[in-house]
mmCIF file of the N, C-alpha and C atoms, coordinates in Angstrom:
data_MODEL
# 
_entry.id   MODEL 
# 
loop_
_atom_site.group_PDB 
_atom_site.id 
_atom_site.type_symbol 
_atom_site.label_atom_id 
_atom_site.label_alt_id 
_atom_site.label_comp_id 
_atom_site.label_asym_id 
_atom_site.label_entity_id 
_atom_site.label_seq_id 
_atom_site.pdbx_PDB_ins_code 
_atom_site.Cartn_x 
_atom_site.Cartn_y 
_atom_site.Cartn_z 
_atom_site.occupancy 
_atom_site.B_iso_or_equiv 
_atom_site.pdbx_formal_charge 
_atom_site.auth_seq_id 
_atom_site.auth_comp_id 
_atom_site.auth_asym_id 
_atom_site.auth_atom_id 
_atom_site.pdbx_PDB_model_num 
ATOM 1   N N  . MET A 1 1  ? 0.832  -1.217 -0.038  1.00 0.00 ? 1  MET A N  1 
ATOM 2   C CA . MET A 1 1  ? -0.027 -0.027 0.084   1.00 0.00 ? 1  MET A CA 1 
ATOM 3   C C  . MET A 1 1  ? 0.934  1.236  -0.060  1.00 0.00 ? 1  MET A C  1 
ATOM 4   N N  . ALA A 1 2  ? 0.644  2.112  -0.892  1.00 0.00 ? 2  ALA A N  1 
ATOM 5   C CA . ALA A 1 2  ? 1.326  3.369  -0.938  1.00 0.00 ? 2  ALA A CA 1 
ATOM 6   C C  . ALA A 1 2  ? 0.992  4.277  0.172   1.00 0.00 ? 2  ALA A C  1 
ATOM 7   N N  . VAL A 1 3  ? 1.899  4.984  0.787   1.00 0.00 ? 3  VAL A N  1 
ATOM 8   C CA . VAL A 1 3  ? 1.569  5.892  1.656   1.00 0.00 ? 3  VAL A CA 1 
ATOM 9   C C  . VAL A 1 3  ? 1.659  7.258  1.154   1.00 0.00 ? 3  VAL A C  1 
ATOM 10  N N  . GLU A 1 4  ? 0.690  8.161  1.383   1.00 0.00 ? 4  GLU A N  1 
ATOM 11  C CA . GLU A 1 4  ? 0.698  9.422  0.942   1.00 0.00 ? 4  GLU A CA 1 
ATOM 12  C C  . GLU A 1 4  ? 1.806  10.366 1.708   1.00 0.00 ? 4  GLU A C  1 
ATOM 13  N N  . LEU A 1 5  ? 2.782  10.895 1.060   1.00 0.00 ? 5  LEU A N  1 
ATOM 14  C CA . LEU A 1 5  ? 3.759  11.681 1.652   1.00 0.00 ? 5  LEU A CA 1 
ATOM 15  C C  . LEU A 1 5  ? 3.477  13.010 1.621   1.00 0.00 ? 5  LEU A C  1 
ATOM 16  N N  . LEU A 1 6  ? 2.948  13.631 0.736   1.00 0.00 ? 6  LEU A N  1 
ATOM 17  C CA . LEU A 1 6  ? 2.609  14.988 0.391   1.00 0.00 ? 6  LEU A CA 1 
ATOM 18  C C  . LEU A 1 6  ? 1.170  15.122 0.251   1.00 0.00 ? 6  LEU A C  1 
ATOM 19  N N  . THR A 1 7  ? 0.706  16.321 0.529   1.00 0.00 ? 7  THR A N  1 
ATOM 20  C CA . THR A 1 7  ? -0.734 16.689 0.126   1.00 0.00 ? 7  THR A CA 1 
ATOM 21  C C  . THR A 1 7  ? -0.695 18.139 -0.545  1.00 0.00 ? 7  THR A C  1 
ATOM 22  N N  . ARG A 1 8  ? -1.849 18.397 -1.221  1.00 0.00 ? 8  ARG A N  1 
ATOM 23  C CA . ARG A 1 8  ? -2.008 19.676 -1.631  1.00 0.00 ? 8  ARG A CA 1 
ATOM 24  C C  . ARG A 1 8  ? -3.485 20.099 -1.353  1.00 0.00 ? 8  ARG A C  1 
ATOM 25  N N  . ASP A 1 9  ? -3.618 21.338 -0.899  1.00 0.00 ? 9  ASP A N  1 
ATOM 26  C CA . ASP A 1 9  ? -4.865 21.874 -0.571  1.00 0.00 ? 9  ASP A CA 1 
ATOM 27  C C  . ASP A 1 9  ? -4.891 23.288 -0.911  1.00 0.00 ? 9  ASP A C  1 
ATOM 28  N N  . PRO A 1 10 ? -5.800 23.776 -1.665  1.00 0.00 ? 10 PRO A N  1 
ATOM 29  C CA . PRO A 1 10 ? -5.690 25.361 -1.926  1.00 0.00 ? 10 PRO A CA 1 
ATOM 30  C C  . PRO A 1 10 ? -5.801 26.236 -0.749  1.00 0.00 ? 10 PRO A C  1 
ATOM 31  N N  . ASP A 1 11 ? -6.269 25.637 0.444   1.00 0.00 ? 11 ASP A N  1 
ATOM 32  C CA . ASP A 1 11 ? -6.221 26.527 1.633   1.00 0.00 ? 11 ASP A CA 1 
ATOM 33  C C  . ASP A 1 11 ? -5.039 26.471 2.279   1.00 0.00 ? 11 ASP A C  1 
ATOM 34  N N  . ILE A 1 12 ? -4.017 25.707 1.991   1.00 0.00 ? 12 ILE A N  1 
ATOM 35  C CA . ILE A 1 12 ? -2.867 25.643 2.772   1.00 0.00 ? 12 ILE A CA 1 
ATOM 36  C C  . ILE A 1 12 ? -1.715 25.996 1.771   1.00 0.00 ? 12 ILE A C  1 
ATOM 37  N N  . LEU A 1 13 ? -1.090 27.135 1.891   1.00 0.00 ? 13 LEU A N  1 
ATOM 38  C CA . LEU A 1 13 ? 0.075  27.636 1.038   1.00 0.00 ? 13 LEU A CA 1 
ATOM 39  C C  . LEU A 1 13 ? -0.368 27.762 -0.203  1.00 0.00 ? 13 LEU A C  1 
ATOM 40  N N  . GLY A 1 14 ? -1.600 28.052 -0.589  1.00 0.00 ? 14 GLY A N  1 
ATOM 41  C CA . GLY A 1 14 ? -1.894 28.190 -1.983  1.00 0.00 ? 14 GLY A CA 1 
ATOM 42  C C  . GLY A 1 14 ? -1.968 26.922 -2.817  1.00 0.00 ? 14 GLY A C  1 
ATOM 43  N N  . GLY A 1 15 ? -1.979 25.881 -2.209  1.00 0.00 ? 15 GLY A N  1 
ATOM 44  C CA . GLY A 1 15 ? -2.021 24.563 -2.905  1.00 0.00 ? 15 GLY A CA 1 
ATOM 45  C C  . GLY A 1 15 ? -0.637 23.934 -3.221  1.00 0.00 ? 15 GLY A C  1 
ATOM 46  N N  . GLU A 1 16 ? 0.524  24.542 -2.532  1.00 0.00 ? 16 GLU A N  1 
ATOM 47  C CA . GLU A 1 16 ? 1.843  23.977 -2.664  1.00 0.00 ? 16 GLU A CA 1 
ATOM 48  C C  . GLU A 1 16 ? 2.031  22.698 -2.075  1.00 0.00 ? 16 GLU A C  1 
ATOM 49  N N  . ALA A 1 17 ? 2.619  21.760 -2.612  1.00 0.00 ? 17 ALA A N  1 
ATOM 50  C CA . ALA A 1 17 ? 2.843  20.427 -2.003  1.00 0.00 ? 17 ALA A CA 1 
ATOM 51  C C  . ALA A 1 17 ? 3.400  20.485 -0.660  1.00 0.00 ? 17 ALA A C  1 
ATOM 52  N N  . VAL A 1 18 ? 2.902  19.940 0.431   1.00 0.00 ? 18 VAL A N  1 
ATOM 53  C CA . VAL A 1 18 ? 3.427  20.092 1.775   1.00 0.00 ? 18 VAL A CA 1 
ATOM 54  C C  . VAL A 1 18 ? 3.566  18.648 2.374   1.00 0.00 ? 18 VAL A C  1 
ATOM 55  N N  . PHE A 1 19 ? 4.378  18.300 3.330   1.00 0.00 ? 19 PHE A N  1 
ATOM 56  C CA . PHE A 1 19 ? 4.365  17.183 3.934   1.00 0.00 ? 19 PHE A CA 1 
ATOM 57  C C  . PHE A 1 19 ? 3.127  16.938 4.567   1.00 0.00 ? 19 PHE A C  1 
ATOM 58  N N  . LYS A 1 20 ? 2.576  15.666 4.479   1.00 0.00 ? 20 LYS A N  1 
ATOM 59  C CA . LYS A 1 20 ? 1.191  15.395 5.002   1.00 0.00 ? 20 LYS A CA 1 
ATOM 60  C C  . LYS A 1 20 ? 1.180  15.514 6.512   1.00 0.00 ? 20 LYS A C  1 
ATOM 61  N N  . GLY A 1 21 ? 0.060  16.279 6.935   1.00 0.00 ? 21 GLY A N  1 
ATOM 62  C CA . GLY A 1 21 ? -0.150 16.653 8.272   1.00 0.00 ? 21 GLY A CA 1 
ATOM 63  C C  . GLY A 1 21 ? 0.608  17.858 8.748   1.00 0.00 ? 21 GLY A C  1 
ATOM 64  N N  . THR A 1 22 ? 1.331  18.506 7.799   1.00 0.00 ? 22 THR A N  1 
ATOM 65  C CA . THR A 1 22 ? 2.081  19.755 8.137   1.00 0.00 ? 22 THR A CA 1 
ATOM 66  C C  . THR A 1 22 ? 1.781  20.877 7.285   1.00 0.00 ? 22 THR A C  1 
ATOM 67  N N  . ARG A 1 23 ? 2.307  22.055 7.474   1.00 0.00 ? 23 ARG A N  1 
ATOM 68  C CA . ARG A 1 23 ? 2.313  23.245 6.506   1.00 0.00 ? 23 ARG A CA 1 
ATOM 69  C C  . ARG A 1 23 ? 3.729  23.307 5.956   1.00 0.00 ? 23 ARG A C  1 
ATOM 70  N N  . VAL A 1 24 ? 4.580  22.315 5.994   1.00 0.00 ? 24 VAL A N  1 
ATOM 71  C CA . VAL A 1 24 ? 6.023  22.529 5.454   1.00 0.00 ? 24 VAL A CA 1 
ATOM 72  C C  . VAL A 1 24 ? 5.925  22.237 4.006   1.00 0.00 ? 24 VAL A C  1 
ATOM 73  N N  . PRO A 1 25 ? 6.370  23.042 3.100   1.00 0.00 ? 25 PRO A N  1 
ATOM 74  C CA . PRO A 1 25 ? 6.454  22.567 1.754   1.00 0.00 ? 25 PRO A CA 1 
ATOM 75  C C  . PRO A 1 25 ? 7.609  21.757 1.437   1.00 0.00 ? 25 PRO A C  1 
ATOM 76  N N  . ALA A 1 26 ? 7.429  20.708 0.666   1.00 0.00 ? 26 ALA A N  1 
ATOM 77  C CA . ALA A 1 26 ? 8.543  19.778 0.240   1.00 0.00 ? 26 ALA A CA 1 
ATOM 78  C C  . ALA A 1 26 ? 9.716  20.498 -0.327  1.00 0.00 ? 26 ALA A C  1 
ATOM 79  N N  . LYS A 1 27 ? 9.363  21.651 -1.031  1.00 0.00 ? 27 LYS A N  1 
ATOM 80  C CA . LYS A 1 27 ? 10.401 22.406 -1.627  1.00 0.00 ? 27 LYS A CA 1 
ATOM 81  C C  . LYS A 1 27 ? 11.479 23.005 -0.575  1.00 0.00 ? 27 LYS A C  1 
ATOM 82  N N  . THR A 1 28 ? 10.861 23.255 0.505   1.00 0.00 ? 28 THR A N  1 
ATOM 83  C CA . THR A 1 28 ? 11.749 23.594 1.590   1.00 0.00 ? 28 THR A CA 1 
ATOM 84  C C  . THR A 1 28 ? 12.898 22.703 1.928   1.00 0.00 ? 28 THR A C  1 
ATOM 85  N N  . LEU A 1 29 ? 12.462 21.383 1.940   1.00 0.00 ? 29 LEU A N  1 
ATOM 86  C CA . LEU A 1 29 ? 13.545 20.175 2.104   1.00 0.00 ? 29 LEU A CA 1 
ATOM 87  C C  . LEU A 1 29 ? 14.523 20.289 1.089   1.00 0.00 ? 29 LEU A C  1 
ATOM 88  N N  . THR A 1 30 ? 14.165 20.343 -0.051  1.00 0.00 ? 30 THR A N  1 
ATOM 89  C CA . THR A 1 30 ? 15.088 20.401 -1.323  1.00 0.00 ? 30 THR A CA 1 
ATOM 90  C C  . THR A 1 30 ? 15.832 21.548 -1.308  1.00 0.00 ? 30 THR A C  1 
ATOM 91  N N  . ASP A 1 31 ? 15.255 22.736 -1.045  1.00 0.00 ? 31 ASP A N  1 
ATOM 92  C CA . ASP A 1 31 ? 16.143 23.944 -0.923  1.00 0.00 ? 31 ASP A CA 1 
ATOM 93  C C  . ASP A 1 31 ? 17.224 23.883 0.269   1.00 0.00 ? 31 ASP A C  1 
ATOM 94  N N  . TYR A 1 32 ? 16.854 23.318 1.370   1.00 0.00 ? 32 TYR A N  1 
ATOM 95  C CA . TYR A 1 32 ? 17.890 23.000 2.428   1.00 0.00 ? 32 TYR A CA 1 
ATOM 96  C C  . TYR A 1 32 ? 19.047 22.088 2.009   1.00 0.00 ? 32 TYR A C  1 
ATOM 97  N N  . LEU A 1 33 ? 18.623 21.128 1.386   1.00 0.00 ? 33 LEU A N  1 
ATOM 98  C CA . LEU A 1 33 ? 19.730 20.212 0.887   1.00 0.00 ? 33 LEU A CA 1 
ATOM 99  C C  . LEU A 1 33 ? 20.563 20.878 -0.248  1.00 0.00 ? 33 LEU A C  1 
ATOM 100 N N  . ALA A 1 34 ? 19.803 21.550 -1.112  1.00 0.00 ? 34 ALA A N  1 
ATOM 101 C CA . ALA A 1 34 ? 20.622 22.195 -2.129  1.00 0.00 ? 34 ALA A CA 1 
ATOM 102 C C  . ALA A 1 34 ? 21.733 23.258 -1.772  1.00 0.00 ? 34 ALA A C  1 
ATOM 103 N N  . ALA A 1 35 ? 21.334 23.825 -0.516  1.00 0.00 ? 35 ALA A N  1 
ATOM 104 C CA . ALA A 1 35 ? 22.247 24.777 0.157   1.00 0.00 ? 35 ALA A CA 1 
ATOM 105 C C  . ALA A 1 35 ? 23.297 24.198 1.049   1.00 0.00 ? 35 ALA A C  1 
ATOM 106 N N  . GLY A 1 36 ? 23.342 22.927 1.014   1.00 0.00 ? 36 GLY A N  1 
ATOM 107 C CA . GLY A 1 36 ? 24.258 22.213 1.864   1.00 0.00 ? 36 GLY A CA 1 
ATOM 108 C C  . GLY A 1 36 ? 23.968 21.912 3.386   1.00 0.00 ? 36 GLY A C  1 
ATOM 109 N N  . GLU A 1 37 ? 22.692 22.079 3.721   1.00 0.00 ? 37 GLU A N  1 
ATOM 110 C CA . GLU A 1 37 ? 22.228 21.715 5.013   1.00 0.00 ? 37 GLU A CA 1 
ATOM 111 C C  . GLU A 1 37 ? 21.924 20.304 5.170   1.00 0.00 ? 37 GLU A C  1 
ATOM 112 N N  . THR A 1 38 ? 21.968 19.894 6.420   1.00 0.00 ? 38 THR A N  1 
ATOM 113 C CA . THR A 1 38 ? 21.691 18.385 6.666   1.00 0.00 ? 38 THR A CA 1 
ATOM 114 C C  . THR A 1 38 ? 20.198 18.177 7.026   1.00 0.00 ? 38 THR A C  1 
ATOM 115 N N  . ILE A 1 39 ? 19.879 16.965 6.802   1.00 0.00 ? 39 ILE A N  1 
ATOM 116 C CA . ILE A 1 39 ? 18.506 16.598 7.175   1.00 0.00 ? 39 ILE A CA 1 
ATOM 117 C C  . ILE A 1 39 ? 18.259 17.032 8.572   1.00 0.00 ? 39 ILE A C  1 
ATOM 118 N N  . ASP A 1 40 ? 19.164 16.632 9.596   1.00 0.00 ? 40 ASP A N  1 
ATOM 119 C CA . ASP A 1 40 ? 19.064 17.047 11.008  1.00 0.00 ? 40 ASP A CA 1 
ATOM 120 C C  . ASP A 1 40 ? 18.724 18.516 11.117  1.00 0.00 ? 40 ASP A C  1 
ATOM 121 N N  . ASN A 1 41 ? 19.392 19.358 10.327  1.00 0.00 ? 41 ASN A N  1 
ATOM 122 C CA . ASN A 1 41 ? 19.105 20.782 10.607  1.00 0.00 ? 41 ASN A CA 1 
ATOM 123 C C  . ASN A 1 41 ? 17.695 21.149 10.054  1.00 0.00 ? 41 ASN A C  1 
ATOM 124 N N  . PHE A 1 42 ? 17.258 20.392 8.917   1.00 0.00 ? 42 PHE A N  1 
ATOM 125 C CA . PHE A 1 42 ? 15.901 20.733 8.517   1.00 0.00 ? 42 PHE A CA 1 
ATOM 126 C C  . PHE A 1 42 ? 14.874 20.189 9.522   1.00 0.00 ? 42 PHE A C  1 
ATOM 127 N N  . LEU A 1 43 ? 15.229 19.097 10.057  1.00 0.00 ? 43 LEU A N  1 
ATOM 128 C CA . LEU A 1 43 ? 14.306 18.519 11.152  1.00 0.00 ? 43 LEU A CA 1 
ATOM 129 C C  . LEU A 1 43 ? 14.211 19.399 12.334  1.00 0.00 ? 43 LEU A C  1 
ATOM 130 N N  . ASP A 1 44 ? 15.325 19.953 12.769  1.00 0.00 ? 44 ASP A N  1 
ATOM 131 C CA . ASP A 1 44 ? 15.424 20.841 13.869  1.00 0.00 ? 44 ASP A CA 1 
ATOM 132 C C  . ASP A 1 44 ? 14.580 22.060 13.714  1.00 0.00 ? 44 ASP A C  1 
ATOM 133 N N  . ASP A 1 45 ? 14.630 22.616 12.421  1.00 0.00 ? 45 ASP A N  1 
ATOM 134 C CA . ASP A 1 45 ? 13.911 23.836 12.090  1.00 0.00 ? 45 ASP A CA 1 
ATOM 135 C C  . ASP A 1 45 ? 12.394 23.494 11.725  1.00 0.00 ? 45 ASP A C  1 
ATOM 136 N N  . PHE A 1 46 ? 12.034 22.434 11.487  1.00 0.00 ? 46 PHE A N  1 
ATOM 137 C CA . PHE A 1 46 ? 10.635 21.867 11.016  1.00 0.00 ? 46 PHE A CA 1 
ATOM 138 C C  . PHE A 1 46 ? 10.271 20.685 11.864  1.00 0.00 ? 46 PHE A C  1 
ATOM 139 N N  . PRO A 1 47 ? 9.945  20.716 13.139  1.00 0.00 ? 47 PRO A N  1 
ATOM 140 C CA . PRO A 1 47 ? 9.722  19.611 13.973  1.00 0.00 ? 47 PRO A CA 1 
ATOM 141 C C  . PRO A 1 47 ? 8.545  18.913 13.603  1.00 0.00 ? 47 PRO A C  1 
ATOM 142 N N  . THR A 1 48 ? 7.632  19.560 12.897  1.00 0.00 ? 48 THR A N  1 
ATOM 143 C CA . THR A 1 48 ? 6.319  18.867 12.589  1.00 0.00 ? 48 THR A CA 1 
ATOM 144 C C  . THR A 1 48 ? 6.556  17.813 11.564  1.00 0.00 ? 48 THR A C  1 
ATOM 145 N N  . VAL A 1 49 ? 7.774  17.866 10.781  1.00 0.00 ? 49 VAL A N  1 
ATOM 146 C CA . VAL A 1 49 ? 8.092  16.812 10.000  1.00 0.00 ? 49 VAL A CA 1 
ATOM 147 C C  . VAL A 1 49 ? 8.937  15.739 10.378  1.00 0.00 ? 49 VAL A C  1 
ATOM 148 N N  . SER A 1 50 ? 8.609  14.471 10.135  1.00 0.00 ? 50 SER A N  1 
ATOM 149 C CA . SER A 1 50 ? 9.346  13.343 10.933  1.00 0.00 ? 50 SER A CA 1 
ATOM 150 C C  . SER A 1 50 ? 10.509 12.989 9.900   1.00 0.00 ? 50 SER A C  1 
ATOM 151 N N  . ARG A 1 51 ? 11.427 12.462 10.653  1.00 0.00 ? 51 ARG A N  1 
ATOM 152 C CA . ARG A 1 51 ? 12.688 11.707 9.803   1.00 0.00 ? 51 ARG A CA 1 
ATOM 153 C C  . ARG A 1 51 ? 12.096 10.753 8.951   1.00 0.00 ? 51 ARG A C  1 
ATOM 154 N N  . ARG A 1 52 ? 11.084 9.930  9.220   1.00 0.00 ? 52 ARG A N  1 
ATOM 155 C CA . ARG A 1 52 ? 10.593 8.856  8.241   1.00 0.00 ? 52 ARG A CA 1 
ATOM 156 C C  . ARG A 1 52 ? 9.938  9.662  7.111   1.00 0.00 ? 52 ARG A C  1 
ATOM 157 N N  . GLN A 1 53 ? 9.325  10.746 7.205   1.00 0.00 ? 53 GLN A N  1 
ATOM 158 C CA . GLN A 1 53 ? 8.717  11.479 6.074   1.00 0.00 ? 53 GLN A CA 1 
ATOM 159 C C  . GLN A 1 53 ? 9.810  11.903 5.122   1.00 0.00 ? 53 GLN A C  1 
ATOM 160 N N  . VAL A 1 54 ? 10.916 12.476 5.655   1.00 0.00 ? 54 VAL A N  1 
ATOM 161 C CA . VAL A 1 54 ? 11.988 12.979 4.808   1.00 0.00 ? 54 VAL A CA 1 
ATOM 162 C C  . VAL A 1 54 ? 12.631 11.771 4.036   1.00 0.00 ? 54 VAL A C  1 
ATOM 163 N N  . LEU A 1 55 ? 12.885 10.766 4.852   1.00 0.00 ? 55 LEU A N  1 
ATOM 164 C CA . LEU A 1 55 ? 13.651 9.486  4.160   1.00 0.00 ? 55 LEU A CA 1 
ATOM 165 C C  . LEU A 1 55 ? 12.782 8.970  3.071   1.00 0.00 ? 55 LEU A C  1 
ATOM 166 N N  . ASP A 1 56 ? 11.559 8.777  3.390   1.00 0.00 ? 56 ASP A N  1 
ATOM 167 C CA . ASP A 1 56 ? 10.542 8.224  2.344   1.00 0.00 ? 56 ASP A CA 1 
ATOM 168 C C  . ASP A 1 56 ? 10.450 9.179  1.219   1.00 0.00 ? 56 ASP A C  1 
ATOM 169 N N  . PHE A 1 57 ? 10.338 10.491 1.446   1.00 0.00 ? 57 PHE A N  1 
ATOM 170 C CA . PHE A 1 57 ? 10.325 11.411 0.272   1.00 0.00 ? 57 PHE A CA 1 
ATOM 171 C C  . PHE A 1 57 ? 11.446 11.385 -0.611  1.00 0.00 ? 57 PHE A C  1 
ATOM 172 N N  . LEU A 1 58 ? 12.745 11.246 -0.005  1.00 0.00 ? 58 LEU A N  1 
ATOM 173 C CA . LEU A 1 58 ? 14.059 11.212 -0.752  1.00 0.00 ? 58 LEU A CA 1 
ATOM 174 C C  . LEU A 1 58 ? 14.195 9.898  -1.455  1.00 0.00 ? 58 LEU A C  1 
ATOM 175 N N  . ASP A 1 59 ? 13.714 8.872  -0.760  1.00 0.00 ? 59 ASP A N  1 
ATOM 176 C CA . ASP A 1 59 ? 13.669 7.436  -1.477  1.00 0.00 ? 59 ASP A CA 1 
ATOM 177 C C  . ASP A 1 59 ? 12.737 7.500  -2.582  1.00 0.00 ? 59 ASP A C  1 
ATOM 178 N N  . LYS A 1 60 ? 11.576 7.953  -2.492  1.00 0.00 ? 60 LYS A N  1 
ATOM 179 C CA . LYS A 1 60 ? 10.646 8.129  -3.614  1.00 0.00 ? 60 LYS A CA 1 
ATOM 180 C C  . LYS A 1 60 ? 11.178 8.843  -4.801  1.00 0.00 ? 60 LYS A C  1 
ATOM 181 N N  . ALA A 1 61 ? 11.701 9.999  -4.490  1.00 0.00 ? 61 ALA A N  1 
ATOM 182 C CA . ALA A 1 61 ? 12.362 10.909 -5.471  1.00 0.00 ? 61 ALA A CA 1 
ATOM 183 C C  . ALA A 1 61 ? 13.387 10.098 -6.168  1.00 0.00 ? 61 ALA A C  1 
ATOM 184 N N  . ARG A 1 62 ? 14.297 9.543  -5.405  1.00 0.00 ? 62 ARG A N  1 
ATOM 185 C CA . ARG A 1 62 ? 15.388 8.764  -6.079  1.00 0.00 ? 62 ARG A CA 1 
ATOM 186 C C  . ARG A 1 62 ? 14.956 7.709  -6.947  1.00 0.00 ? 62 ARG A C  1 
ATOM 187 N N  . MET A 1 63 ? 13.992 6.917  -6.514  1.00 0.00 ? 63 MET A N  1 
ATOM 188 C CA . MET A 1 63 ? 13.237 5.887  -7.407  1.00 0.00 ? 63 MET A CA 1 
ATOM 189 C C  . MET A 1 63 ? 12.701 6.487  -8.651  1.00 0.00 ? 63 MET A C  1 
ATOM 190 N N  . ARG A 1 64 ? 12.061 7.622  -8.486  1.00 0.00 ? 64 ARG A N  1 
ATOM 191 C CA . ARG A 1 64 ? 11.433 8.235  -9.685  1.00 0.00 ? 64 ARG A CA 1 
ATOM 192 C C  . ARG A 1 64 ? 12.422 8.568  -10.583 1.00 0.00 ? 64 ARG A C  1 
ATOM 193 N N  . LEU A 1 65 ? 13.362 9.231  -10.170 1.00 0.00 ? 65 LEU A N  1 
ATOM 194 C CA . LEU A 1 65 ? 14.575 9.762  -11.085 1.00 0.00 ? 65 LEU A CA 1 
ATOM 195 C C  . LEU A 1 65 ? 15.296 8.652  -11.766 1.00 0.00 ? 65 LEU A C  1 
ATOM 196 N N  . THR A 1 66 ? 15.585 7.518  -11.066 1.00 0.00 ? 66 THR A N  1 
ATOM 197 C CA . THR A 1 66 ? 16.285 6.464  -11.735 1.00 0.00 ? 66 THR A CA 1 
ATOM 198 C C  . THR A 1 66 ? 15.320 5.593  -12.640 1.00 0.00 ? 66 THR A C  1 
ATOM 199 N N  . THR A 1 67 ? 14.090 5.692  -12.547 1.00 0.00 ? 67 THR A N  1 
ATOM 200 C CA . THR A 1 67 ? 13.225 5.075  -13.312 1.00 0.00 ? 67 THR A CA 1 
ATOM 201 C C  . THR A 1 67 ? 12.909 5.912  -14.665 1.00 0.00 ? 67 THR A C  1 
ATOM 202 N N  . GLU A 1 68 ? 12.773 7.119  -14.375 1.00 0.00 ? 68 GLU A N  1 
ATOM 203 C CA . GLU A 1 68 ? 12.739 8.124  -15.508 1.00 0.00 ? 68 GLU A CA 1 
ATOM 204 C C  . GLU A 1 68 ? 13.947 8.246  -16.399 1.00 0.00 ? 68 GLU A C  1 
ATOM 205 N N  . ALA A 1 69 ? 15.121 7.992  -15.770 1.00 0.00 ? 69 ALA A N  1 
ATOM 206 C CA . ALA A 1 69 ? 16.371 8.077  -16.548 1.00 0.00 ? 69 ALA A CA 1 
ATOM 207 C C  . ALA A 1 69 ? 16.677 6.823  -17.332 1.00 0.00 ? 69 ALA A C  1 
ATOM 208 N N  . ALA A 1 70 ? 15.942 5.756  -16.957 1.00 0.00 ? 70 ALA A N  1 
ATOM 209 C CA . ALA A 1 70 ? 16.198 4.504  -17.626 1.00 0.00 ? 70 ALA A CA 1 
ATOM 210 C C  . ALA A 1 70 ? 15.590 4.454  -19.052 1.00 0.00 ? 70 ALA A C  1 
# 
């Protein structure tokens, strides 16, 4: 069974994709990582997001990228 990692709701940040159960945009995580920040720093700054959500998001993104590149 697939777990929903992200949600979109027009009433939450204008429909931007956020981690389910939070108001934290997924883009914020990718921005942190692109800037050289660690997952721990992200989690410290956004405690409503769980480590499991971050790792599942990154794993899903990795799998999607490797599948699309094939």
